[in-house]
All heavy atoms as an XYZ file, in Angstrom:
975
protein
N      -1.033     47.143     -2.171
C      -2.103     46.417     -2.866
C      -3.262     46.185     -1.903
O      -3.072     45.701     -0.804
C      -1.582     45.089     -3.397
C      -2.604     44.340     -4.237
C      -2.028     43.049     -4.795
O      -0.872     42.701     -4.521
N      -2.810     42.345     -5.571
N      -4.437     46.561     -2.345
C      -5.628     46.402     -1.511
C      -6.215     45.031     -1.759
O      -6.542     44.670     -2.892
C      -6.670     47.494     -1.829
C      -7.927     47.264     -0.993
C      -6.091     48.870     -1.542
N      -6.321     44.270     -0.682
C      -6.848     42.916     -0.817
C      -8.317     42.807     -0.421
O      -9.032     41.977     -0.977
C      -6.027     41.968      0.061
C      -4.598     41.862     -0.352
N      -4.192     41.065     -1.394
C      -3.485     42.441      0.129
C      -2.882     41.159     -1.530
N      -2.423     41.993     -0.615
N      -8.713     43.604      0.560
C     -10.066     43.532      1.086
C     -10.660     44.932      1.135
O      -9.976     45.874      1.562
C     -10.063     42.946      2.508
C      -9.437     41.570      2.695
C      -9.267     41.270      4.182
C     -10.285     40.503      2.045
N     -11.898     45.064      0.762
C     -12.557     46.359      0.794
C     -13.914     46.197      1.453
O     -14.769     45.439      0.967
C     -12.735     46.945     -0.620
C     -13.479     48.276     -0.543
C     -11.392     47.135     -1.305
N     -14.102     46.933      2.555
C     -15.400     46.930      3.231
C     -16.268     48.053      2.674
O     -15.760     49.094      2.247
C     -15.257     47.134      4.750
C     -14.418     46.107      5.461
C     -12.996     46.565      5.652
O     -12.536     47.405      4.844
O     -12.331     46.104      6.592
N     -17.561     47.841      2.731
C     -18.508     48.882      2.336
C     -19.837     48.622      3.029
O     -20.060     47.543      3.588
C     -18.697     48.906      0.815
O     -19.283     47.696      0.372
N     -20.695     49.626      2.979
C     -22.033     49.467      3.525
C     -22.249     50.081      4.879
O     -23.362     50.037      5.413
N     -21.202     50.647      5.452
C     -21.379     51.308      6.736
C     -22.204     52.573      6.586
O     -22.487     53.034      5.481
N     -22.591     53.114      7.723
C     -23.376     54.341      7.688
C     -24.025     54.615      9.013
O     -23.646     54.049     10.039
N     -25.006     55.484      8.973
C     -25.741     55.905     10.165
C     -27.088     55.193     10.205
O     -27.824     55.193      9.213
C     -25.946     57.415     10.143
C     -26.797     58.019     11.264
C     -26.121     57.816     12.614
C     -27.039     59.502     10.994
N     -27.408     54.607     11.347
C     -28.679     53.908     11.499
C     -29.207     54.167     12.902
O     -28.420     54.388     13.829
C     -28.494     52.390     11.235
C     -27.541     51.770     12.244
C     -29.814     51.667     11.205
N     -30.499     54.158     13.046
C     -31.103     54.362     14.361
C     -31.036     53.074     15.186
O     -31.011     51.964     14.632
C     -32.553     54.806     14.215
C     -32.716     56.229     13.704
C     -34.156     56.704     13.784
O     -35.083     55.902     13.705
N     -34.332     58.007     13.928
N     -31.032     53.254     16.480
C     -31.055     52.105     17.377
C     -32.257     51.223     17.056
O     -33.362     51.727     16.801
C     -31.106     52.569     18.828
N     -32.007     49.919     17.055
C     -33.048     48.965     16.697
C     -33.079     48.626     15.216
O     -33.753     47.679     14.806
N     -32.352     49.380     14.434
C     -32.327     49.162     12.999
C     -31.338     48.100     12.580
O     -30.697     47.442     13.416
N     -31.220     47.949     11.269
C     -30.343     46.914     10.698
C     -29.418     47.532      9.663
O     -29.723     48.572      9.067
C     -31.178     45.814     10.037
O     -32.005     45.157     10.971
N     -28.329     46.835      9.453
C     -27.359     47.267      8.465
C     -26.599     46.039      7.994
O     -26.315     45.138      8.795
C     -26.388     48.272      9.077
C     -25.606     49.217      8.158
C     -26.547     50.131      7.391
C     -24.635     50.050      8.997
N     -26.287     46.000      6.720
C     -25.445     44.914      6.204
C     -24.197     45.523      5.596
O     -24.280     46.373      4.711
C     -26.178     44.083      5.156
C     -25.385     42.836      4.745
C     -26.121     41.982      3.725
N     -26.038     42.550      2.381
C     -26.335     41.874      1.284
N     -26.723     40.606      1.355
N     -26.254     42.464      0.093
N     -23.078     45.090      6.089
C     -21.813     45.541      5.520
C     -21.156     44.388      4.769
O     -21.408     43.218      5.062
C     -20.874     46.139      6.594
C     -20.598     45.141      7.719
C     -21.464     47.416      7.152
C     -19.652     45.708      8.791
N     -20.366     44.774      3.794
C     -19.770     43.781      2.892
C     -18.259     43.872      2.920
O     -17.681     44.931      3.183
C     -20.248     44.025      1.456
O     -21.654     43.994      1.369
N     -17.653     42.767      2.618
C     -16.201     42.691      2.489
C     -15.917     41.993      1.164
O     -16.249     40.804      1.013
C     -15.616     41.910      3.659
S     -13.850     41.556      3.540
N     -15.366     42.728      0.234
C     -15.078     42.179     -1.091
C     -13.584     41.942     -1.222
O     -12.770     42.809     -0.884
C     -15.558     43.132     -2.200
C     -15.208     42.566     -3.573
C     -17.058     43.360     -2.085
N     -13.223     40.775     -1.701
C     -11.806     40.509     -1.942
C     -11.572     40.409     -3.440
O     -12.314     39.755     -4.163
C     -11.320     39.256     -1.204
C     -12.288     38.106     -1.136
C     -12.287     37.108     -2.091
C     -13.192     38.000     -0.095
C     -13.151     36.037     -2.032
C     -14.065     36.933     -0.014
C     -14.056     35.950     -0.979
N     -10.522     41.078     -3.879
C     -10.252     41.174     -5.310
C      -9.673     39.879     -5.867
O      -9.891     39.544     -7.032
C      -9.305     42.335     -5.576
N      -8.949     39.169     -5.048
C      -8.247     37.978     -5.493
C      -9.092     36.744     -5.197
O      -9.394     36.469     -4.033
C      -6.910     37.886     -4.749
C      -6.037     36.741     -5.247
O      -6.538     35.873     -5.991
O      -4.855     36.717     -4.884
N      -9.481     35.982     -6.208
C     -10.293     34.781     -5.977
C      -9.621     33.756     -5.062
O     -10.302     32.886     -4.518
C     -10.487     34.207     -7.381
C     -10.301     35.363     -8.297
C      -9.275     36.230     -7.650
N      -8.316     33.884     -4.893
C      -7.613     32.984     -3.984
C      -8.206     33.065     -2.584
O      -8.210     32.081     -1.838
C      -6.116     33.333     -3.925
O      -5.557     33.259     -5.238
C      -5.365     32.399     -2.993
N      -8.754     34.235     -2.240
C      -9.309     34.444     -0.910
C     -10.572     33.617     -0.675
O     -11.065     33.560      0.442
C      -9.608     35.929     -0.695
C      -8.387     36.739     -0.377
C      -7.295     36.754     -1.228
C      -8.311     37.494      0.781
C      -6.168     37.485     -0.938
C      -7.189     38.237      1.083
C      -6.121     38.234      0.222
N     -11.071     32.989     -1.716
C     -12.224     32.104     -1.512
C     -11.871     30.960     -0.574
O     -12.747     30.377      0.062
C     -12.696     31.551     -2.860
C     -13.263     32.592     -3.796
C     -13.578     32.014     -5.156
N     -14.066     33.031     -6.080
C     -14.310     32.806     -7.367
N     -14.131     31.594     -7.880
N     -14.752     33.783     -8.128
N     -10.590     30.634     -0.495
C     -10.160     29.551      0.389
C      -9.719     30.057      1.760
O      -9.253     29.273      2.590
C      -9.006     28.782     -0.257
O      -7.865     29.606     -0.385
N      -9.877     31.355      2.010
C      -9.456     31.966      3.267
C     -10.636     32.083      4.223
O     -11.773     32.326      3.812
C      -8.907     33.370      3.027
C      -7.555     33.437      2.366
C      -7.046     32.388      1.615
C      -6.776     34.581      2.487
C      -5.806     32.470      1.011
C      -5.529     34.679      1.887
C      -5.057     33.621      1.147
O      -3.832     33.706      0.544
N     -10.359     31.947      5.479
C     -11.357     32.318      6.492
C     -11.441     33.846      6.543
O     -10.469     34.545      6.228
C     -10.948     31.772      7.854
N     -12.585     34.335      6.914
C     -12.776     35.784      7.032
C     -13.371     36.102      8.395
O     -14.359     35.480      8.806
C     -13.687     36.324      5.912
C     -14.008     37.803      6.156
C     -13.004     36.162      4.555
N     -12.766     37.038      9.054
C     -13.261     37.477     10.348
C     -13.726     38.921     10.294
O     -13.276     39.705      9.452
N     -14.642     39.232     11.179
C     -15.089     40.616     11.361
C     -14.663     41.081     12.746
O     -14.858     40.368     13.740
C     -16.609     40.723     11.216
C     -17.106     40.629      9.809
C     -17.621     39.529      9.185
C     -17.138     41.690      8.844
N     -17.972     39.836      7.894
C     -17.699     41.162      7.654
C     -16.768     43.038      8.861
C     -17.881     41.920      6.506
C     -16.950     43.789      7.712
C     -17.502     43.233      6.551
N     -14.130     42.286     12.791
C     -13.698     42.902     14.033
C     -14.224     44.326     14.061
O     -14.630     44.868     13.027
C     -12.160     42.925     14.111
C     -11.537     41.550     14.141
C     -11.365     40.821     12.975
C     -11.126     40.996     15.343
C     -10.806     39.548     12.992
C     -10.554     39.731     15.384
C     -10.406     39.017     14.204
N     -14.201     44.924     15.238
C     -14.596     46.328     15.315
C     -13.725     47.040     16.327
O     -13.147     46.419     17.239
C     -16.077     46.451     15.668
C     -16.439     46.048     17.098
C     -17.941     46.104     17.286
N     -18.307     45.968     18.693
C     -19.559     45.904     19.116
N     -20.573     45.950     18.256
N     -19.816     45.792     20.412
N     -13.668     48.350     16.183
C     -12.822     49.143     17.062
C     -13.410     50.532     17.238
O     -13.865     51.155     16.283
C     -11.410     49.253     16.477
C     -10.403     49.872     17.410
C      -8.991     49.741     16.873
O      -8.759     49.607     15.672
N      -8.017     49.758     17.777
N     -13.364     50.980     18.484
C     -13.722     52.362     18.794
C     -12.471     53.067     19.273
O     -11.545     52.429     19.790
C     -14.844     52.444     19.854
C     -16.109     51.794     19.327
C     -14.410     51.790     21.154
N     -12.413     54.370     19.106
C     -11.206     55.104     19.518
C     -10.853     54.864     20.982
O     -11.732     54.888     21.846
C     -11.584     56.563     19.262
C     -12.604     56.504     18.183
C     -13.398     55.260     18.445
N      -9.600     54.584     21.220
C      -9.139     54.394     22.579
C      -9.298     52.988     23.117
O      -8.900     52.707     24.246
N      -9.884     52.123     22.300
C     -10.078     50.739     22.742
C      -9.417     49.782     21.759
O      -9.159     50.115     20.609
C     -11.563     50.420     22.878
C     -12.260     51.175     23.998
C     -13.661     50.640     24.235
C     -14.322     51.330     25.411
N     -15.686     50.785     25.669
N      -9.195     48.570     22.235
C      -8.592     47.557     21.371
C      -9.620     47.043     20.365
O     -10.822     47.055     20.609
C      -8.082     46.399     22.231
C      -6.904     46.770     23.121
C      -6.342     45.566     23.856
O      -6.954     44.484     23.782
O      -5.291     45.711     24.503
N      -9.088     46.593     19.267
C      -9.952     45.993     18.261
C     -10.494     44.677     18.821
O      -9.743     43.880     19.397
C      -9.146     45.737     16.988
C      -9.961     45.457     15.765
C      -9.102     45.538     14.500
N      -8.584     46.888     14.277
C      -7.947     47.253     13.183
N      -7.749     46.374     12.195
N      -7.492     48.478     13.056
N     -11.805     44.448     18.652
C     -12.401     43.260     19.234
C     -13.055     42.392     18.172
O     -13.548     42.870     17.142
C     -13.437     43.642     20.301
C     -14.622     44.416     19.807
C     -15.629     44.717     20.926
O     -15.547     44.094     22.006
O     -16.518     45.551     20.697
N     -13.062     41.121     18.471
C     -13.626     40.115     17.582
C     -15.142     40.190     17.591
O     -15.774     40.266     18.643
C     -13.161     38.733     18.054
C     -13.748     37.574     17.312
C     -13.383     37.318     16.002
C     -14.654     36.721     17.937
C     -13.913     36.236     15.321
C     -15.185     35.635     17.271
C     -14.819     35.390     15.955
N     -15.724     40.151     16.400
C     -17.175     40.131     16.264
C     -17.634     38.731     15.859
O     -18.528     38.146     16.463
C     -17.643     41.157     15.220
C     -19.151     41.037     14.986
C     -17.279     42.572     15.653
N     -17.034     38.187     14.830
C     -17.374     36.857     14.364
C     -16.505     36.484     13.181
O     -15.764     37.316     12.654
N     -16.604     35.222     12.771
C     -15.786     34.758     11.659
C     -16.444     33.575     10.985
O     -17.280     32.876     11.582
C     -14.396     34.373     12.142
N     -16.050     33.360      9.754
C     -16.499     32.201      8.999
C     -15.286     31.483      8.424
O     -14.299     32.127      8.077
C     -17.447     32.614      7.858
O     -17.766     31.470      7.058
C     -16.828     33.680      6.959
N     -15.390     30.166      8.324
C     -14.315     29.447      7.659
C     -14.427     29.686      6.158
O     -15.298     30.425      5.688
C     -14.351     27.963      8.024
C     -15.499     27.213      7.366
O     -16.433     27.860      6.830
O     -15.478     25.972      7.387
N     -13.566     29.061      5.396
C     -13.507     29.349      3.968
C     -14.798     28.979      3.245
O     -15.161     29.607      2.252
C     -12.334     28.599      3.324
C     -12.567     27.124      3.263
C     -12.299     26.194      4.226
C     -13.164     26.396      2.186
N     -12.688     24.947      3.831
C     -13.226     25.035      2.575
C     -13.654     26.768      0.936
C     -13.748     24.053      1.750
C     -14.180     25.784      0.104
C     -14.226     24.447      0.518
N     -15.486     27.957      3.744
C     -16.670     27.473      3.035
C     -17.953     28.165      3.463
O     -18.961     28.093      2.751
C     -16.825     25.974      3.267
O     -17.164     25.722      4.627
N     -17.919     28.786      4.638
C     -19.150     29.348      5.169
C     -19.937     28.360      6.017
O     -20.977     28.704      6.574
N     -19.443     27.137      6.122
C     -20.157     26.113      6.877
C     -19.965     26.261      8.390
O     -20.821     25.844      9.172
C     -19.695     24.720      6.443
C     -20.173     24.363      5.045
O     -21.144     24.991      4.574
O     -19.570     23.468      4.425
N     -18.834     26.796      8.783
C     -18.529     26.966     10.201
C     -18.395     28.438     10.513
O     -17.606     29.144      9.883
C     -17.236     26.245     10.589
O     -17.368     24.857     10.294
C     -16.943     26.423     12.072
N     -19.176     28.896     11.461
C     -19.130     30.292     11.870
C     -19.101     30.366     13.386
O     -19.658     29.515     14.067
C     -20.354     31.045     11.333
C     -20.462     31.016      9.830
C     -21.840     31.433      9.364
C     -22.032     31.101      7.894
N     -23.405     31.354      7.437
N     -18.453     31.371     13.867
C     -18.401     31.624     15.297
C     -18.642     33.100     15.541
O     -18.236     33.944     14.758
C     -17.050     31.212     15.869
C     -16.785     29.727     15.861
C     -17.703     28.960     16.793
N     -17.362     27.541     16.859
C     -17.861     26.623     16.049
N     -18.750     26.964     15.121
N     -17.494     25.357     16.171
N     -19.311     33.370     16.667
C     -19.632     34.740     17.012
C     -19.199     35.022     18.439
O     -19.252     34.151     19.312
C     -21.134     34.989     16.877
C     -21.675     34.763     15.486
C     -22.197     33.538     15.111
C     -21.653     35.794     14.546
C     -22.682     33.328     13.829
C     -22.146     35.600     13.270
C     -22.663     34.365     12.914
O     -23.143     34.164     11.642
N     -18.827     36.258     18.674
C     -18.571     36.672     20.043
C     -19.904     36.884     20.743
O     -20.961     36.942     20.104
C     -17.766     37.972     20.057
O     -18.529     39.013     19.475
N     -19.857     37.010     22.044
C     -21.098     37.191     22.798
C     -21.833     38.453     22.385
O     -23.066     38.497     22.402
C     -20.779     37.232     24.300
C     -20.400     35.866     24.842
O     -20.679     34.852     24.162
O     -19.821     35.817     25.941
N     -21.094     39.475     21.973
C     -21.758     40.723     21.599
C     -22.583     40.571     20.332
O     -23.482     41.361     20.063
C     -20.711     41.828     21.431
C     -19.738     41.698     20.236
C     -20.291     42.401     19.002
C     -18.388     42.315     20.588
N     -22.241     39.560     19.528
C     -22.892     39.402     18.235
C     -23.959     38.319     18.217
O     -24.840     38.339     17.348
C     -21.841     39.086     17.180
N     -23.877     37.387     19.131
C     -24.788     36.251     19.103
C     -26.239     36.682     19.156
O     -26.633     37.497     19.988
C     -24.479     35.306     20.274
C     -23.234     34.477     20.089
C     -22.974     33.599     21.299
C     -21.691     32.814     21.110
N     -21.360     32.013     22.316
N     -27.010     36.139     18.233
C     -28.432     36.421     18.193
C     -28.804     37.691     17.451
O     -29.973     37.916     17.146
N     -27.805     38.537     17.142
C     -28.100     39.793     16.444
C     -27.375     39.901     15.110
O     -27.899     40.492     14.171
C     -27.710     40.990     17.327
C     -28.459     41.083     18.625
C     -28.196     42.420     19.325
N     -26.781     42.627     19.600
C     -26.111     43.729     19.270
N     -26.712     44.723     18.640
N     -24.825     43.849     19.582
N     -26.168     39.356     15.053
C     -25.359     39.490     13.839
C     -25.246     38.144     13.138
O     -25.186     37.099     13.794
C     -23.948     39.983     14.188
C     -23.872     41.370     14.754
C     -25.028     42.144     14.969
C     -22.652     41.919     15.090
C     -24.939     43.412     15.490
C     -22.557     43.194     15.616
C     -23.704     43.935     15.822
N     -25.187     38.188     11.822
C     -25.041     36.972     11.038
C     -24.006     37.193      9.939
O     -24.073     38.197      9.222
C     -26.376     36.563     10.396
O     -27.365     36.396     11.408
C     -26.220     35.256      9.621
N     -23.092     36.245      9.833
C     -22.077     36.290      8.777
C     -22.470     35.307      7.681
O     -22.893     34.180      7.958
C     -20.693     35.917      9.331
C     -20.241     36.969     10.352
C     -19.677     35.810      8.204
C     -18.982     36.571     11.108
N     -22.309     35.741      6.467
C     -22.509     34.854      5.329
C     -21.452     35.173      4.286
O     -20.834     36.234      4.323
C     -23.921     35.008      4.753
O     -24.132     36.336      4.295
N     -21.261     34.262      3.381
C     -20.291     34.520      2.318
C     -20.803     33.935      1.020
O     -21.485     32.909      0.992
C     -18.909     33.974      2.674
C     -18.739     32.496      2.703
C     -17.327     32.118      3.196
N     -16.280     32.613      2.314
C     -14.998     32.741      2.687
N     -14.623     32.424      3.917
N     -14.097     33.186      1.826
N     -20.447     34.625     -0.049
C     -20.765     34.177     -1.392
C     -19.458     34.167     -2.163
O     -18.998     35.204     -2.652
C     -21.783     35.123     -2.042
C     -22.236     34.652     -3.412
O     -21.549     33.808     -4.019
O     -23.262     35.136     -3.881
N     -18.856     33.007     -2.250
C     -17.538     32.933     -2.873
C     -17.585     33.184     -4.384
O     -16.578     33.560     -4.983
C     -16.887     31.589     -2.577
C     -16.245     31.554     -1.189
O     -15.983     32.593     -0.588
N     -15.996     30.364     -0.679
N     -18.734     33.000     -4.974
C     -18.842     33.310     -6.410
C     -18.755     34.816     -6.636
O     -18.365     35.269     -7.716
C     -20.136     32.751     -6.978
C     -20.239     31.236     -7.019
C     -21.588     30.806     -7.590
C     -19.100     30.626     -7.825
N     -19.150     35.574     -5.615
C     -19.079     37.028     -5.694
C     -17.877     37.588     -4.943
O     -17.737     38.812     -4.826
C     -20.366     37.652     -5.146
C     -21.610     37.332     -5.962
C     -22.829     38.033     -5.386
C     -24.067     37.737     -6.234
N     -25.283     38.404     -5.689
N     -17.056     36.690     -4.410
C     -15.867     37.117     -3.647
C     -16.247     38.077     -2.518
O     -15.552     39.062     -2.264
C     -14.843     37.795     -4.576
C     -14.269     36.847     -5.602
O     -14.396     35.637     -5.485
N     -13.646     37.404     -6.628
N     -17.326     37.763     -1.842
C     -17.864     38.689     -0.844
C     -18.280     37.959      0.424
O     -18.850     36.867      0.357
C     -19.080     39.442     -1.406
O     -18.712     40.114     -2.609
C     -19.592     40.480     -0.417
N     -17.984     38.588      1.549
C     -18.455     38.139      2.848
C     -19.289     39.269      3.442
O     -18.922     40.436      3.341
C     -17.289     37.783      3.783
C     -17.797     37.375      5.159
C     -16.448     36.667      3.172
N     -20.401     38.891      4.058
C     -21.338     39.880      4.599
C     -21.421     39.775      6.123
O     -21.263     38.702      6.693
C     -22.738     39.658      4.027
C     -22.802     39.677      2.525
C     -22.792     38.488      1.793
C     -22.889     40.881      1.833
C     -22.855     38.493      0.412
C     -22.954     40.903      0.452
C     -22.942     39.700     -0.257
O     -23.009     39.708     -1.630
N     -21.712     40.893      6.717
C     -22.051     40.933      8.129
C     -23.401     41.634      8.245
O     -23.499     42.843      8.036
C     -20.998     41.673      8.949
C     -21.299     41.804     10.447
C     -21.310     40.431     11.114
C     -20.269     42.709     11.135
N     -24.427     40.844      8.514
C     -25.765     41.388      8.719
C     -25.936     41.706     10.193
O     -25.774     40.822     11.036
C     -26.823     40.370      8.274
C     -28.257     40.782      8.545
C     -28.703     41.940      7.676
O     -28.429     41.971      6.480
N     -29.399     42.903      8.273
N     -26.267     42.938     10.488
C     -26.390     43.379     11.872
C     -27.810     43.851     12.122
O     -28.297     44.768     11.453
C     -25.401     44.508     12.154
C     -23.953     44.113     11.904
S     -22.782     45.433     12.292
C     -23.092     46.556     10.946
N     -28.475     43.207     13.061
C     -29.847     43.545     13.416
C     -29.905     44.035     14.858
O     -28.976     43.831     15.640
C     -30.757     42.331     13.248
C     -30.793     41.825     11.821
O     -30.705     42.595     10.866
N     -30.924     40.510     11.662
N     -31.012     44.654     15.198
C     -31.220     45.151     16.565
C     -30.009     45.943     17.052
O     -29.507     45.730     18.165
C     -31.498     43.972     17.513
O     -32.623     43.243     17.083
N     -29.569     46.841     16.236
C     -28.357     47.593     16.551
C     -28.556     48.509     17.754
O     -29.647     49.055     17.980
C     -27.913     48.404     15.334
C     -27.219     47.566     14.255
C     -27.192     48.300     12.930
C     -25.801     47.209     14.701
N     -27.470     48.660     18.501
C     -27.469     49.484     19.696
C     -26.421     50.590     19.539
O     -25.457     50.426     18.791
C     -27.108     48.631     20.914
C     -27.949     47.385     21.084
C     -27.408     46.507     22.206
C     -28.189     45.218     22.327
N     -27.636     44.342     23.396
N     -26.580     51.684     20.271
C     -25.554     52.743     20.174
C     -24.147     52.234     20.491
O     -23.172     52.718     19.899
C     -26.036     53.764     21.207
C     -27.525     53.594     21.227
C     -27.744     52.120     21.049
N     -24.045     51.248     21.360
C     -22.723     50.714     21.697
C     -22.120     49.874     20.582
O     -20.967     49.446     20.676
C     -22.774     49.893     22.996
C     -23.860     48.840     23.041
C     -25.120     49.347     23.739
O     -25.538     50.496     23.486
O     -25.698     48.550     24.527
N     -22.868     49.629     19.517
C     -22.313     48.952     18.344
C     -21.566     49.931     17.435
O     -20.954     49.526     16.443
C     -23.418     48.268     17.536
C     -24.059     47.107     18.271
O     -23.312     46.325     18.903
O     -25.302     46.982     18.222
N     -21.641     51.206     17.757
C     -20.932     52.205     16.975
C     -19.437     51.940     17.011
O     -18.840     51.823     18.075
C     -21.225     53.614     17.518
O     -22.625     53.893     17.350
C     -20.403     54.656     16.789
N     -18.848     51.812     15.827
C     -17.428     51.464     15.724
C     -17.033     51.466     14.255
O     -17.889     51.540     13.370
C     -17.157     50.087     16.323
N     -15.740     51.352     14.026
C     -15.250     51.035     12.697
C     -15.171     49.519     12.601
O     -14.575     48.867     13.472
C     -13.869     51.665     12.423
C     -13.360     51.241     11.050
C     -13.950     53.178     12.523
N     -15.781     48.979     11.584
C     -15.820     47.537     11.398
C     -14.821     47.136     10.308
O     -14.788     47.730      9.228
C     -17.228     47.088     11.012
C     -18.166     47.080     12.194
C     -18.631     48.268     12.748
C     -18.576     45.879     12.773
C     -19.470     48.264     13.857
C     -19.420     45.861     13.872
C     -19.857     47.060     14.407
O     -20.684     47.057     15.505
N     -14.042     46.128     10.639
C     -13.007     45.639      9.739
C     -13.250     44.182      9.392
O     -13.658     43.395     10.254
C     -11.631     45.727     10.403
C     -11.177     47.104     10.771
C     -11.490     47.655     12.009
C     -10.403     47.868      9.898
C     -11.054     48.922     12.367
C      -9.963     49.137     10.240
C     -10.298     49.655     11.476
O      -9.870     50.915     11.820
N     -12.949     43.825      8.161
C     -12.871     42.416      7.827
C     -11.392     42.057      7.654
O     -10.554     42.916      7.351
C     -13.664     42.064      6.577
S     -13.081     42.803      5.041
N     -11.119     40.787      7.877
C      -9.754     40.299      7.778
C      -9.778     38.883      7.219
O     -10.733     38.143      7.435
C      -9.083     40.324      9.149
N      -8.715     38.520      6.539
C      -8.637     37.206      5.903
C      -7.487     36.402      6.474
O      -6.392     36.927      6.719
C      -8.483     37.356      4.393
N      -7.766     35.112      6.682
C      -6.795     34.193      7.265
C      -6.559     33.061      6.273
O      -7.499     32.388      5.877
C      -7.352     33.669      8.598
C      -6.398     32.836      9.405
C      -6.473     31.379      9.057
O      -7.373     30.981      8.289
O      -5.622     30.632      9.548
N      -5.309     32.867      5.891
C      -4.991     32.023      4.735
C      -5.170     30.528      4.956
O      -5.257     29.772      3.979
C      -3.556     32.303      4.274
O      -2.646     31.989      5.309
N      -5.244     30.076      6.199
C      -5.393     28.640      6.417
C      -6.846     28.188      6.266
O      -7.120     26.986      6.190
C      -4.879     28.254      7.806
C      -3.391     28.459      8.028
C      -3.004     28.040      9.446
C      -2.578     27.670      7.003
N      -7.755     29.149      6.229
C      -9.141     28.788      5.969
C      -9.984     28.476      7.182
O     -11.179     28.197      7.063
N      -9.353     28.530      8.367
C     -10.084     28.199      9.590
C     -10.395     29.468     10.370
O      -9.536     30.311     10.569
C      -9.244     27.276     10.465
C      -8.870     26.005      9.718
O      -9.708     25.373      9.098
N      -7.593     25.659      9.764
N     -11.622     29.543     10.858
C     -12.001     30.749     11.588
C     -11.113     30.913     12.805
O     -10.599     29.952     13.373
C     -13.472     30.668     12.019
C     -13.670     29.757     13.197
C     -13.912     28.422     13.188
C     -13.599     30.135     14.574
N     -14.001     27.938     14.466
C     -13.828     28.960     15.335
C     -13.384     31.346     15.231
C     -13.842     28.993     16.727
C     -13.410     31.364     16.611
C     -13.637     30.187     17.342
N     -10.944     32.164     13.233
C     -10.099     32.438     14.386
C     -10.525     33.754     15.010
O     -10.889     34.687     14.303
C      -8.633     32.510     13.941
C      -7.691     32.217     15.075
O      -7.698     32.906     16.088
N      -6.888     31.180     14.917
N     -10.475     33.811     16.319
C     -10.852     35.038     17.026
C      -9.641     35.929     17.329
O      -9.813     37.039     17.804
C     -11.577     34.691     18.320
N      -8.446     35.444     17.061
C      -7.234     36.199     17.371
C      -6.862     37.111     16.218
O      -6.699     36.677     15.083
C      -6.082     35.243     17.659
C      -6.221     34.444     18.936
C      -5.139     33.375     18.983
N      -3.819     33.999     18.813
C      -2.987     34.263     19.809
N      -3.354     33.972     21.052
N      -1.813     34.807     19.586
N      -6.665     38.367     16.527
C      -6.301     39.344     15.508
C      -4.996     38.960     14.804
O      -4.869     39.116     13.587
C      -6.127     40.733     16.127
C      -7.361     41.573     16.381
C      -8.171     41.055     17.550
C      -6.960     43.021     16.597
N      -4.050     38.463     15.571
C      -2.731     38.217     14.996
C      -2.686     36.988     14.099
O      -1.661     36.690     13.497
C      -1.671     38.124     16.092
C      -1.973     37.048     17.121
O      -2.976     36.326     16.957
O      -1.194     36.925     18.083
N      -3.784     36.256     14.005
C      -3.831     35.103     13.109
C      -4.239     35.507     11.691
O      -4.164     34.689     10.777
C      -4.826     34.069     13.635
C      -4.377     33.419     14.941
C      -3.188     32.496     14.762
O      -2.988     31.976     13.645
O      -2.442     32.310     15.742
N      -4.671     36.734     11.525
C      -5.151     37.177     10.214
C      -4.041     37.825      9.407
O      -3.227     38.573      9.929
C      -6.349     38.117     10.390
C      -7.580     37.357     10.808
C      -7.806     37.045     12.151
C      -8.495     36.900      9.863
C      -8.920     36.300     12.532
C      -9.610     36.168     10.247
C      -9.811     35.871     11.578
O     -10.910     35.135     11.952
N      -4.048     37.521      8.123
C      -2.956     37.944      7.256
C      -3.237     39.252      6.519
O      -2.309     39.985      6.171
C      -2.685     36.845      6.219
C      -2.426     35.496      6.869
O      -1.362     35.358      7.486
O      -3.287     34.596      6.761
N      -4.501     39.514      6.246
C      -4.868     40.691      5.460
C      -6.036     41.391      6.135
O      -6.945     40.734      6.662
C      -5.265     40.293      4.036
C      -4.188     39.546      3.293
C      -4.182     38.153      3.255
C      -3.165     40.230      2.638
C      -3.199     37.465      2.593
C      -2.166     39.541      1.964
C      -2.196     38.164      1.948
O      -1.219     37.482      1.290
N      -6.019     42.714      6.042
C      -7.063     43.538      6.652
C      -7.599     44.539      5.653
O      -6.850     45.062      4.818
C      -6.503     44.285      7.858
C      -6.211     43.394      9.016
C      -5.096     42.649      9.217
C      -7.065     43.136     10.129
N      -5.197     41.934     10.382
C      -6.397     42.221     10.971
C      -8.334     43.580     10.506
C      -6.945     41.750     12.160
C      -8.886     43.120     11.682
C      -8.203     42.209     12.498
N      -8.893     44.813      5.783
C      -9.469     45.901      5.024
C      -9.239     47.220      5.715
O      -8.672     47.289      6.811
N      -9.725     48.292      5.095
C      -9.491     49.634      5.629
C     -10.542     50.042      6.653
O     -10.372     51.038      7.354
C      -9.472     50.657      4.489
C     -10.834     51.137      4.004
C     -11.648     50.081      3.256
O     -11.141     49.021      2.904
N     -12.916     50.390      2.990
N     -11.606     49.270      6.752
C     -12.645     49.554      7.734
C     -13.787     50.381      7.179
O     -13.627     51.145      6.225
N     -14.951     50.214      7.771
C     -16.112     51.019      7.417
C     -16.806     51.454      8.699
O     -16.982     50.655      9.628
C     -17.077     50.242      6.497
O     -18.134     51.100      6.055
C     -17.685     49.018      7.182
N     -17.181     52.719      8.756
C     -17.767     53.287      9.978
C     -19.242     52.917     10.080
O     -20.014     53.120      9.125
C     -17.614     54.803      9.976
C     -18.269     55.498     11.153
C     -17.553     55.252     12.463
O     -16.328     55.350     12.533
N     -18.311     54.933     13.517
N     -19.615     52.428     11.239
C     -21.022     52.187     11.563
C     -21.362     53.045     12.774
O     -20.698     52.961     13.808
C     -21.278     50.700     11.872
C     -22.699     50.495     12.396
C     -21.037     49.851     10.627
N     -22.387     53.856     12.623
C     -22.814     54.730     13.709
C     -24.278     54.462     14.002
O     -25.119     54.526     13.093
C     -22.617     56.206     13.340
O     -21.237     56.427     13.015
C     -23.011     57.104     14.496
N     -24.569     54.160     15.253
C     -25.936     53.875     15.675
C     -26.390     54.991     16.601
O     -25.803     55.207     17.664
C     -26.028     52.511     16.381
C     -27.485     52.189     16.712
C     -25.415     51.409     15.516
N     -27.424     55.679     16.196
C     -27.930     56.793     16.993
C     -29.009     56.318     17.952
O     -29.772     55.406     17.642
C     -28.482     57.876     16.077
O     -29.593     57.395     15.348
N     -29.089     56.962     19.087
C     -30.081     56.568     20.094
C     -31.395     57.299     19.900
O     -31.498     58.230     19.119
C     -29.541     56.843     21.491
O     -29.196     58.199     21.611
């Protein structure tokens, strides 16, 4: 059963912007925290940022601060990751994940559900 579906990835030039989405089919996920992670081949999946269930509390990793913004619209069952000033090193598969307690978390193992990922490629 697919719980989370990412979309919106693609190819963008350095300095450009992209917004990717994470849609959850089950409205129960409105009470879940959602995190964004990314991974490149040969490297560990890394934390990008997360929002609590309400969207009131958000945290970002250093790589995302000042460039990426997370928002959520629980009426649309969707969480967004807006990425600005993209760099070639932002190229990765981006994943969203849901955590059932509703509190943001940077640890991968705290998340209960994962999407399939969406590829973001930033050209120089």
